[in-house]
N, C-alpha and C positions, 0 to 999 in steps of 0.2 A: 808772201814771206817763209810758209810752210811749204811750197807746192815741188821743189826740189826733192828733199826729202821724200816725199808722196811719190813723185814718178819714180823714185829710188826703190823704195820698199814693192811697187807695183812689178816693177823690170825686175825683182825678184821671187817673184809670186810664182812663174813657171815651174823654177829651177825647186822651190822650195815645195812647191805642189808635188813633182817629182820625186823629189825627196821624203814625202811625207807620206806618199804611195807606197814607197818601199819599204820605209820602216815599218810602216802600219801593215801591209800584207805582211813582210817578214813575221812579224810576232803572231798573226795570224798561224800562218801557216804553221809554223814553230808547235803554236800548242795543235793543229791536227796530226801534224808528222809524229809528235811523240806520241800521240794516242794509235795511231797505225802502226807505228814501232813496237810499243807495248804489245798491239792485239798481237803480231806476230810472231812475240818471242813470247809474253809469259802471260795474258790475260786471260787466256786459257786454262792454264792450271789455276791460276787465283781467283777467277771469278766462274769455271765451267769446269770444275773437277770430274774426272769420270774413268774409267778404264782405259778407251779409244784416243789415242791424240787426237786421232783425225776428226772427230765428230767434235773434242775439244775447240781444235783452230777453226773448225767451220762456225762454231758457236761464239767464238771471239770475233771474225770476220763478219758476221749476222752482225755483233754490236756495231762494227766498223762500218757496215752499210746503211744502219740507221742514220747516221750522222747525213750521209750521202739523201737520203730520201727525205730526210727533214731540210735542205739545202733548197730546192723549189718553196718550200712555205715563205722563208728567210728572205729570198728575192723576191717574191711577191707582196710584203709586206713592207720591207725597206724599200724595195723599187717602187712601191707609193708612196709612200713617205718621202724617198729623194727626189722623186719626179714633183711634188704637192710644194714641201718646204724646206727641200735644198740637200745638196750631196753631203756635205760638211755634219748637218746635226744627223744624217742616219749615220755616217762611220763612227762618230764617238761613240752612241748608242753599242753598235755592232760591236766595238772594241770591248767595250766593257763587258756585254754579255758573253764573250770567247772568253774573256780573262776569269770571269767568273766559274765558269762552267769547267775550266780545266784546272784550276785551283783546289776547286772540289774532289774532281777526280783523286787528288793528291790526297786528299784524308778519308777516302772510302773504306768500309771495311770489307775484306774479302769473305767469299764464301764460306770458310772456316768460321771465321768470327759471327757472321751475319745470317746466313743463308742466304736463301732466296732472295732478301731485300737485298744483297749486293749487286747483283745482276740487274736487279730493278733499277737500282739507285745511277750505275754504270749506266743505263740504256738514257735516262731522264737527261745526264748532264751532257750524253754523247748529242742528246737532242738538243740540248740548248747550243752547242758547238758548230752542229749543221746550221742551224738559224741565224747564227753569226756569220759564220764565213758565207753564207747566203747572202746574206746581205752585202758584206764588207765588197767583197770582189768589186762588183758591179760600180760602186762608189766612188773606189780607191781607182779604178779605169778610166773614169770621167774626170775626178778629180786632175789628172795627171793631163789626159788630153783636154780636157776642155780648157783649161792653162793653157795650153802649147803654144809656142810661135808661129804661124804663117809656115803649112808646110811640113810639120814636123809631130804632124798628133800621133802617127807610128809607131815613132822613136820615144816619144814620151812617155805613149800610152805602156810601153815594155817594161819601161821602173815598176809600175806594179805588178808586172807578170815577177820581177827577179824575185820577188818576195817568196816564190815558193823554193828555187834554188835557195835560197839564202836561209830562210825556214829549214829547210832541209837539213843545210851543214849545222843550225845551232843544235837541232833535235840528238842530231847525229853524234855530236861533240859531248850531250847533255847524257846520252843514253851509253855514249862507249866511256865516260869516267865510270857510273856506274855499273854497267857490266863489268869489270876489271876486281868488283868488290866479289869477297866470298859469297856460296851459289846462296846461305841460308839468310845472310844480311840483306842480299839484293833482292830475294824473293820478299824478305819481312817487312822492310821498310827503303832499301835503295833505291828501287824503281818510283817511289812517289818524289823523289827530290826534283828529276825535271819537271814534272805537274806544276811543284809549287813554286819555282823558279818562276813560273809565267807571271806571278805578283808582281815582280820589280819589273820586266818586260813593261805589263801592261802601264805603268806609271810615265817608262818613258814614252812610249807610244802615244800615249794622250798629252803628254808637252807639246810634242813635235806638232801634233795635229794643232794645238790651239794658236800656233804661229800661221795657220794657211788661210786665206779668203777662202768666201765662198766663189763657187765656178762662175765668170763673167757671163757663160751663154747661158748659166740660168737666172743669173742677175738679171741679163736684160730680158730673158723671156718674163718673167716676173714684173717686170717693170712694166712692160707690153702687157700684163695682165691674160698671157696667152696660157698660162698652165694649166694641163691637161685637169680635167675634175676624178676621170677616172681614166687613169693612165693603162693600165693592164687589157681593160675591156676596147680600147683604142688599139691597143697593138693587136690581139686575138683577131678585132674585126678587121683592120683594115691590112694588116702586116704577116697573118697567119701561115704565108707562106716562107716567107722569108727568116721569122722565126724560128722554122722546123729547119732549115737549109741550117743556119745558122748552127744551132744543135747539132746536125752533122757533121758539119766542121768542125767542130768542139771534141770530136771522138777521140783522136789518136793524141790530142794534148792534155785531155782529161784522165782518160782510161789507159793510155801509154807512163803517164808519170807511175800511176798505181799500181801498173804492173810490173813498173820494172824497180821501183823502189817500198814496194810494202810483200806483192807477191812474191816477188825471184828471192826476197830476204828467208821468207819462209821455208822456198823451193831449194835453194841452196843448202840451207840448216837442217832441215826434214828430209826432205827427198835425198840430196846429194851425201849429204850426212858430214856438210864442209863446218869449220868452227865458226863460232857468230861472231867470234870478235873479229876473224880475219873478212870475212862479209861486209861488218860495221866498218872498216878500216877500208874497204873496197870502193864501199858506196860514197865515202866520205870524200873521197879523191875524185870521182865521176862527178858528185854535188859542184865540188869546183870548176869541172869544166864544163857541167850545165850552164852554171854561173857565165862565165866566159862566152859561151854559146850564145845565151839567150842574147845579151848587149850587143854583142856583133851583130846578131840577128835584126834587131833595131833599127840597126843606122843601114844594113845591106838591104833590107824589103824597102826602106823609106827611096833608097836610088834606083832601083830598078823596077820596082812596083811589087804592091802587096802580095795581089794577086796571084802573079807568076811566081813570086817565091813562096807561096806557101802550097802552090802544087808540086813545086819541087821540092819542095821539104815531106810534102805527104807522100809522095812516088819514091823517096828514097829509104821513108819507112817501112813502107812495105816488104823492103826487100830485108831491113836491118835485123829481124828475130832470129837468121837464120847462121848468120858469124856470133850473133851473141850469145845463140845457146852452146854451139861449138866448141866456143871457146871458155865460156865458164864450165862447159863440163869436164875439161882438164883439171881443174882444180887447183891451177897455177893463179896466185895471185894477181902477176902484169895482165895474163892472159883474162882473166876476170873481169880486171879493170877497163882494159881493150875494147872486152867484148860487149859489157855493159856502156861502156862508151860510146861506141858506135849507134847503138839506140838512142841511146838518149841525145845526142847530139841532132839528130832526127825529126824524136819529138820534141825537144825543147824549141828548136828553129821556129815549129808549127805554134806551138803554144806562147811564145815571146810575140809573137807578130799579129795571134787572132784577134788580141785585144781592140788594136787600132783599126783592122780590118771590120769588126764588126760594129765600132764607134760609128764608122761612116754609113752605117744600110740604115739608121733609123733616124726621125728627127728628131731634136733636141726635147721637145715636151713630151714625148714617153722613152725615150732613149736608156734612162735608168730602169726601169721594167722591163724592156724588151731584150737589152742584152744581159740581166740578171737571170731572167726568165729561161732564156734560150741554153746561158752555160749553166745554168743551175739544173734546170733537168736532165740535161747530157751528163754532169756528174751523178745525178741517182742514179740513171739508166746506166751510163757505161762505168763511170766511176766505182759507185759501192759495189757492182755487179762484177768487175773484173777480178780483184783477188778471189771470190767465190766461185768464180766457173774456172779461174787457173788451177784451185784446189783440186775443183771434181774434177780434170782432164788428167791434170797429176794422177791420183786416185785411180782415175779412169785407165790410164795407158803409164803402167810403172816402169821406169826404166826407157822411154821412148819422147823427146823431146819435140819432135814434129808438129803433133796437133796442135803444143802450145804455141810455137813460132806462125802457124796456120790460123791461128786465133789472131794472133796479132796484126798479123797480115790482114785482114778482114777488120780490120778496127780501122786499118789505116787506111786502107782501099774506101768507106765509109765516107771520112775525112776527105782523100781526095774527089769522089764526085759531085760531093755538097759543094766544095770551094769553088770546082768548075762551072754548076751550074748556079751560082751565086755573080760570079764574075760574068758570065752571058748574061742573066737578067741584067746586070748592073748596066754591061754597054748596049741593053738595049732598052734600059730607062725604065722598068717595070719593076723597078726596087723603091723602097723609100728613103733610097741612096743619098746623103748628103755630101757632095761631091769635094774630096779635100785638094786645098790650092796644090800645086806642086812646090 
């Protein structure tokens, strides 16, 4: 009697899972991006005051990097929990931790009122953000991909990746609104509003995730009593080569995003002397281009082959920083948008498809731990250090952008090499790959 409604609800689960992955990662990335934006624009002044803006910026980007260094720990903890007790429970916990950490930053005292305790508390809450995003990503990808209809894993997994540009759009809207305030008001209390707004987003995210069932692949694994006792140890023992190759394959998607959206914000305002509002507006337009690029990439890669698509995207990414810097250096709004968009389209194409690509490289019993470890270790090394390295290069070679462009090309080259190696290993049957139905 109730079978038809139950079947209808089950048929809607793939769509619900993709939507929940998108909304959840949007909220998580909104929280992460508003910190990134604040670290590029104001945290140096508020929490690390000093005579030299260069060292204040380095200190600010240092706290930004701390969040990345905490991400592998989040991947370890929630990867273990996700492989042991389920993807859904782990995701609810990560979303709550991120919300509490971000809202807490909005209430922090600055150095002027609390002294050294201000940056200490900032670092602690940044660590909470890192742990949360470290556990979130793998679970969101798997909830979408493991619910996906046959032959559509790459496309459905790409919805979790859409949260990055969507979160960036929301963060830029929030900061663009407060950045137009009077300078004293902005530095006094206006910067706090984007962080406090996360409380509302947290409630929305938790309500949406409550309507999604546990991953069917994990439920089947649990019913067969084949859940891994120590999934992380199993991955490191049996698939460490694949783990390292997946780490390298992620480099351009991870480092490229923070290079373009965080380092370039600082580079254009401090090194080139461009207006803060102008750059925020340009990045806002580019974020929409990124969102559309990622949506199309997931669909296109599914049709031509994920590995082939990723290798092409990484090769183009190696070439993209040269026209980007040449156009951005003109200072003209349209040229800035076109230049950054060229790099972003190549970088985000790789980022959109990488989740589905990695989810087929490991068996279900250790998949949450494996993809979380590879991605979050990459985030700690490539993502957290990229703005710092970029800042040092810009300081070391004033007036010259070519060292920055070469640095970006090297990042893309690492991904191209690792993606190609993974493809060869998959064809030779030497990875733990789970072959997706065409």
